[in-house]
C-alpha beads as a LAMMPS data file, in Angstrom:
LAMMPS data file: protein, C-alpha beads

241 atoms
240 bonds

1 atom types
1 bond types

-500.0 500.0 xlo xhi
-500.0 500.0 ylo yhi
-500.0 500.0 zlo zhi

Masses

1 110.0

Atoms # bond

1 1 1 -12.945 280.446 111.879
2 1 1 -12.221 280.062 115.591
3 1 1 -15.734 278.688 116.169
4 1 1 -15.231 276.089 113.446
5 1 1 -11.785 275.111 114.695
6 1 1 -13.228 274.593 118.170
7 1 1 -16.055 272.521 116.672
8 1 1 -13.517 270.316 114.900
9 1 1 -11.736 269.648 118.183
10 1 1 -14.968 268.515 119.852
11 1 1 -16.295 266.218 117.121
12 1 1 -15.221 262.751 116.041
13 1 1 -16.964 260.105 113.917
14 1 1 -17.956 256.901 115.685
15 1 1 -16.489 254.815 112.853
16 1 1 -12.679 255.014 112.790
17 1 1 -12.791 254.471 109.020
18 1 1 -14.329 257.948 108.682
19 1 1 -11.449 259.694 110.488
20 1 1 -9.485 260.514 107.347
21 1 1 -12.639 261.699 105.561
22 1 1 -13.486 263.947 108.522
23 1 1 -9.978 265.442 108.626
24 1 1 -10.107 266.144 104.889
25 1 1 -13.558 267.709 105.251
26 1 1 -12.325 270.065 107.966
27 1 1 -9.330 271.084 105.855
28 1 1 -11.293 271.600 102.640
29 1 1 -14.478 273.235 103.957
30 1 1 -13.611 275.397 106.956
31 1 1 -13.429 278.609 104.880
32 1 1 -16.749 277.820 103.168
33 1 1 -18.428 277.105 106.503
34 1 1 -17.022 280.298 108.010
35 1 1 -18.669 282.244 105.202
36 1 1 -21.928 280.381 105.884
37 1 1 -21.745 281.583 109.490
38 1 1 -21.164 285.131 108.333
39 1 1 -24.056 285.076 105.844
40 1 1 -26.408 283.578 108.414
41 1 1 -25.519 286.260 110.966
42 1 1 -26.588 288.914 108.442
43 1 1 -30.149 287.547 108.476
44 1 1 -30.941 286.251 111.972
45 1 1 -29.853 286.960 115.520
46 1 1 -28.728 284.365 118.102
47 1 1 -31.793 282.621 119.450
48 1 1 -33.345 282.245 116.003
49 1 1 -34.620 278.809 114.989
50 1 1 -32.355 277.429 112.267
51 1 1 -32.759 274.198 110.280
52 1 1 -29.589 272.797 108.708
53 1 1 -30.014 270.202 105.969
54 1 1 -27.152 267.697 105.669
55 1 1 -25.727 268.460 109.099
56 1 1 -23.055 265.744 109.287
57 1 1 -20.159 266.188 109.990
58 1 1 -21.652 268.743 112.404
59 1 1 -18.980 271.463 112.174
60 1 1 -21.462 274.185 111.287
61 1 1 -24.145 272.722 113.556
62 1 1 -21.847 272.865 116.577
63 1 1 -20.603 276.363 115.750
64 1 1 -24.172 277.628 115.414
65 1 1 -25.187 276.084 118.733
66 1 1 -22.107 277.537 120.439
67 1 1 -22.996 280.947 119.011
68 1 1 -26.457 280.904 120.565
69 1 1 -28.662 279.768 117.677
70 1 1 -31.492 277.287 118.235
71 1 1 -30.260 274.928 115.522
72 1 1 -31.754 271.618 114.422
73 1 1 -29.873 269.356 112.027
74 1 1 -31.273 266.964 109.429
75 1 1 -29.150 264.134 108.074
76 1 1 -29.497 260.841 106.247
77 1 1 -27.276 259.002 108.758
78 1 1 -26.626 260.974 111.962
79 1 1 -25.609 257.754 113.711
80 1 1 -22.184 258.186 112.110
81 1 1 -21.543 260.859 114.764
82 1 1 -23.916 259.656 117.510
83 1 1 -21.388 260.011 120.337
84 1 1 -20.478 263.588 119.412
85 1 1 -24.148 264.516 119.030
86 1 1 -24.776 263.316 122.575
87 1 1 -21.640 264.858 124.071
88 1 1 -22.120 268.270 122.480
89 1 1 -25.871 268.213 123.095
90 1 1 -26.972 268.724 119.499
91 1 1 -30.419 268.088 118.071
92 1 1 -30.012 266.101 114.843
93 1 1 -32.915 264.230 113.251
94 1 1 -32.593 261.366 110.778
95 1 1 -34.462 261.970 107.533
96 1 1 -34.120 260.935 103.911
97 1 1 -35.034 264.313 102.465
98 1 1 -35.539 262.859 98.979
99 1 1 -38.278 260.419 99.968
100 1 1 -39.595 261.439 103.415
101 1 1 -41.426 264.526 104.682
102 1 1 -39.319 266.440 107.172
103 1 1 -40.732 265.747 110.658
104 1 1 -41.532 269.344 111.640
105 1 1 -44.625 271.507 111.734
106 1 1 -45.412 274.154 109.158
107 1 1 -43.584 277.482 109.537
108 1 1 -41.251 276.185 112.258
109 1 1 -37.965 277.865 111.298
110 1 1 -36.657 281.394 110.811
111 1 1 -33.859 280.314 108.480
112 1 1 -32.988 277.178 106.515
113 1 1 -29.474 276.210 105.395
114 1 1 -29.441 274.021 102.272
115 1 1 -25.744 273.995 101.450
116 1 1 -23.986 271.780 98.898
117 1 1 -26.998 269.482 98.564
118 1 1 -29.012 270.672 95.578
119 1 1 -26.525 269.144 93.133
120 1 1 -26.898 265.742 94.862
121 1 1 -30.690 265.460 94.535
122 1 1 -31.626 262.646 92.152
123 1 1 -35.306 261.793 92.765
124 1 1 -37.639 264.793 93.084
125 1 1 -36.149 268.177 93.971
126 1 1 -39.624 269.733 93.794
127 1 1 -40.757 267.532 96.691
128 1 1 -37.551 268.062 98.685
129 1 1 -37.510 271.857 98.336
130 1 1 -41.290 271.965 98.769
131 1 1 -40.884 270.393 102.195
132 1 1 -38.209 272.953 102.991
133 1 1 -40.599 275.742 102.026
134 1 1 -43.354 274.262 104.180
135 1 1 -41.315 274.422 107.386
136 1 1 -39.862 277.886 106.654
137 1 1 -41.954 280.621 108.242
138 1 1 -43.352 283.453 106.087
139 1 1 -40.662 286.107 105.860
140 1 1 -38.009 283.490 106.658
141 1 1 -34.748 283.084 104.766
142 1 1 -33.287 280.257 102.701
143 1 1 -29.519 280.124 102.165
144 1 1 -28.746 277.627 99.385
145 1 1 -25.213 277.119 98.117
146 1 1 -24.173 274.937 95.183
147 1 1 -21.436 274.686 92.523
148 1 1 -21.562 277.249 89.737
149 1 1 -21.684 275.418 86.404
150 1 1 -21.173 278.686 84.516
151 1 1 -17.960 279.418 86.385
152 1 1 -14.603 279.847 84.713
153 1 1 -13.718 276.289 85.695
154 1 1 -17.045 275.013 84.374
155 1 1 -16.593 276.787 81.048
156 1 1 -13.029 275.490 80.808
157 1 1 -14.147 271.902 81.444
158 1 1 -16.933 272.186 78.869
159 1 1 -14.874 273.806 76.117
160 1 1 -11.558 272.044 76.625
161 1 1 -12.524 268.684 78.123
162 1 1 -16.088 268.120 76.850
163 1 1 -17.321 267.642 80.438
164 1 1 -20.247 269.447 82.070
165 1 1 -19.058 270.153 85.598
166 1 1 -17.336 272.872 87.582
167 1 1 -16.375 271.007 90.752
168 1 1 -16.991 267.236 90.655
169 1 1 -16.784 265.314 87.411
170 1 1 -16.944 261.681 86.393
171 1 1 -20.534 260.584 85.848
172 1 1 -19.807 256.944 86.723
173 1 1 -17.864 257.873 89.857
174 1 1 -20.644 260.168 91.103
175 1 1 -23.256 257.412 90.789
176 1 1 -20.849 254.852 92.256
177 1 1 -20.974 256.784 95.534
178 1 1 -24.459 255.364 96.116
179 1 1 -22.746 252.053 96.845
180 1 1 -19.534 253.234 98.458
181 1 1 -20.822 256.145 100.571
182 1 1 -24.545 255.433 100.787
183 1 1 -25.550 258.644 99.034
184 1 1 -25.342 260.104 95.558
185 1 1 -22.494 262.258 94.346
186 1 1 -23.286 265.154 92.012
187 1 1 -26.234 264.327 89.784
188 1 1 -25.510 267.541 87.902
189 1 1 -24.357 271.073 88.605
190 1 1 -26.421 274.186 87.837
191 1 1 -26.192 277.771 86.672
192 1 1 -27.395 280.673 88.788
193 1 1 -30.345 281.240 86.475
194 1 1 -31.463 277.611 86.724
195 1 1 -31.461 277.634 90.530
196 1 1 -33.204 281.010 90.738
197 1 1 -35.876 279.925 88.252
198 1 1 -36.440 276.729 90.227
199 1 1 -36.853 278.572 93.521
200 1 1 -39.109 281.124 91.867
201 1 1 -41.469 278.400 90.660
202 1 1 -41.750 277.199 94.265
203 1 1 -42.813 280.684 95.337
204 1 1 -39.560 281.915 96.883
205 1 1 -38.261 285.423 96.208
206 1 1 -34.547 285.611 95.386
207 1 1 -32.933 288.556 97.191
208 1 1 -29.217 288.235 96.429
209 1 1 -26.554 286.025 94.841
210 1 1 -23.195 285.688 96.591
211 1 1 -20.394 284.233 94.459
212 1 1 -17.865 282.216 96.407
213 1 1 -14.693 280.164 96.291
214 1 1 -11.914 280.069 93.762
215 1 1 -9.051 282.593 93.841
216 1 1 -6.562 280.018 92.664
217 1 1 -3.152 280.862 91.302
218 1 1 -2.324 282.300 87.937
219 1 1 -4.783 283.480 85.306
220 1 1 -7.735 281.526 86.750
221 1 1 -7.385 283.143 90.152
222 1 1 -6.997 286.611 88.631
223 1 1 -10.139 286.240 86.499
224 1 1 -12.132 284.941 89.484
225 1 1 -11.112 287.991 91.483
226 1 1 -12.020 290.430 88.719
227 1 1 -15.267 288.688 87.681
228 1 1 -16.991 287.215 90.776
229 1 1 -19.754 285.584 88.691
230 1 1 -17.102 283.203 87.345
231 1 1 -16.251 281.806 90.782
232 1 1 -16.921 278.062 91.296
233 1 1 -19.682 278.335 93.925
234 1 1 -22.605 280.609 94.698
235 1 1 -25.143 281.111 97.465
236 1 1 -28.723 282.105 96.746
237 1 1 -30.361 284.186 99.475
238 1 1 -34.134 283.856 99.136
239 1 1 -37.163 284.598 101.302
240 1 1 -40.597 283.065 101.652
241 1 1 -43.058 285.917 101.009

Bonds

1 1 1 2
2 1 2 3
3 1 3 4
4 1 4 5
5 1 5 6
6 1 6 7
7 1 7 8
8 1 8 9
9 1 9 10
10 1 10 11
11 1 11 12
12 1 12 13
13 1 13 14
14 1 14 15
15 1 15 16
16 1 16 17
17 1 17 18
18 1 18 19
19 1 19 20
20 1 20 21
21 1 21 22
22 1 22 23
23 1 23 24
24 1 24 25
25 1 25 26
26 1 26 27
27 1 27 28
28 1 28 29
29 1 29 30
30 1 30 31
31 1 31 32
32 1 32 33
33 1 33 34
34 1 34 35
35 1 35 36
36 1 36 37
37 1 37 38
38 1 38 39
39 1 39 40
40 1 40 41
41 1 41 42
42 1 42 43
43 1 43 44
44 1 44 45
45 1 45 46
46 1 46 47
47 1 47 48
48 1 48 49
49 1 49 50
50 1 50 51
51 1 51 52
52 1 52 53
53 1 53 54
54 1 54 55
55 1 55 56
56 1 56 57
57 1 57 58
58 1 58 59
59 1 59 60
60 1 60 61
61 1 61 62
62 1 62 63
63 1 63 64
64 1 64 65
65 1 65 66
66 1 66 67
67 1 67 68
68 1 68 69
69 1 69 70
70 1 70 71
71 1 71 72
72 1 72 73
73 1 73 74
74 1 74 75
75 1 75 76
76 1 76 77
77 1 77 78
78 1 78 79
79 1 79 80
80 1 80 81
81 1 81 82
82 1 82 83
83 1 83 84
84 1 84 85
85 1 85 86
86 1 86 87
87 1 87 88
88 1 88 89
89 1 89 90
90 1 90 91
91 1 91 92
92 1 92 93
93 1 93 94
94 1 94 95
95 1 95 96
96 1 96 97
97 1 97 98
98 1 98 99
99 1 99 100
100 1 100 101
101 1 101 102
102 1 102 103
103 1 103 104
104 1 104 105
105 1 105 106
106 1 106 107
107 1 107 108
108 1 108 109
109 1 109 110
110 1 110 111
111 1 111 112
112 1 112 113
113 1 113 114
114 1 114 115
115 1 115 116
116 1 116 117
117 1 117 118
118 1 118 119
119 1 119 120
120 1 120 121
121 1 121 122
122 1 122 123
123 1 123 124
124 1 124 125
125 1 125 126
126 1 126 127
127 1 127 128
128 1 128 129
129 1 129 130
130 1 130 131
131 1 131 132
132 1 132 133
133 1 133 134
134 1 134 135
135 1 135 136
136 1 136 137
137 1 137 138
138 1 138 139
139 1 139 140
140 1 140 141
141 1 141 142
142 1 142 143
143 1 143 144
144 1 144 145
145 1 145 146
146 1 146 147
147 1 147 148
148 1 148 149
149 1 149 150
150 1 150 151
151 1 151 152
152 1 152 153
153 1 153 154
154 1 154 155
155 1 155 156
156 1 156 157
157 1 157 158
158 1 158 159
159 1 159 160
160 1 160 161
161 1 161 162
162 1 162 163
163 1 163 164
164 1 164 165
165 1 165 166
166 1 166 167
167 1 167 168
168 1 168 169
169 1 169 170
170 1 170 171
171 1 171 172
172 1 172 173
173 1 173 174
174 1 174 175
175 1 175 176
176 1 176 177
177 1 177 178
178 1 178 179
179 1 179 180
180 1 180 181
181 1 181 182
182 1 182 183
183 1 183 184
184 1 184 185
185 1 185 186
186 1 186 187
187 1 187 188
188 1 188 189
189 1 189 190
190 1 190 191
191 1 191 192
192 1 192 193
193 1 193 194
194 1 194 195
195 1 195 196
196 1 196 197
197 1 197 198
198 1 198 199
199 1 199 200
200 1 200 201
201 1 201 202
202 1 202 203
203 1 203 204
204 1 204 205
205 1 205 206
206 1 206 207
207 1 207 208
208 1 208 209
209 1 209 210
210 1 210 211
211 1 211 212
212 1 212 213
213 1 213 214
214 1 214 215
215 1 215 216
216 1 216 217
217 1 217 218
218 1 218 219
219 1 219 220
220 1 220 221
221 1 221 222
222 1 222 223
223 1 223 224
224 1 224 225
225 1 225 226
226 1 226 227
227 1 227 228
228 1 228 229
229 1 229 230
230 1 230 231
231 1 231 232
232 1 232 233
233 1 233 234
234 1 234 235
235 1 235 236
236 1 236 237
237 1 237 238
238 1 238 239
239 1 239 240
240 1 240 241
């Protein structure tokens, strides 16, 4: 947490209109990102080559660099934080991962972070994750986190509200983000089985599922504590054989 808090103090968007979004992101995601740091440290040592998809707003990227990892970020629009990238000394490459090959050689990275992106892919996830697999070295690790559709909140939304989402609903609003933010919201959210089957077809071997988030108040929080598979997010730990 201290690494992430220090990262937040060092980073600012170049566009003042993004200040409130950045502050909200820090507030809402610092615990999630701290867990990402912890999970990553279980798989690779400082000095390892790490590729982070969707690096902006650079909190995790900066924390990884400060902790001694050789981290490279990929982002659709890194220019939003160009000044901070230069000041901190980060390596962040622009790439539209849905339509462009990632600009790295085969088997370049020890670990790939693909967090909170899978649910946003709208064109060809097979191509996007295939490129990820290409640059991951044999024996390397993928950490992929995404909302858990079969969570308690997802089941509640489906049964009580006739909506298929656990975290971000509103089909129109999610597509509207293409115009307002420049990228898609949630195309759809997935179950653990769906994500694991998808990665298996690509040739990845799933090693572990880590259920995350939740712990709200009342009955929902109690159930999420007692039954981790009903939490609203999960991370898939997978390796390239």
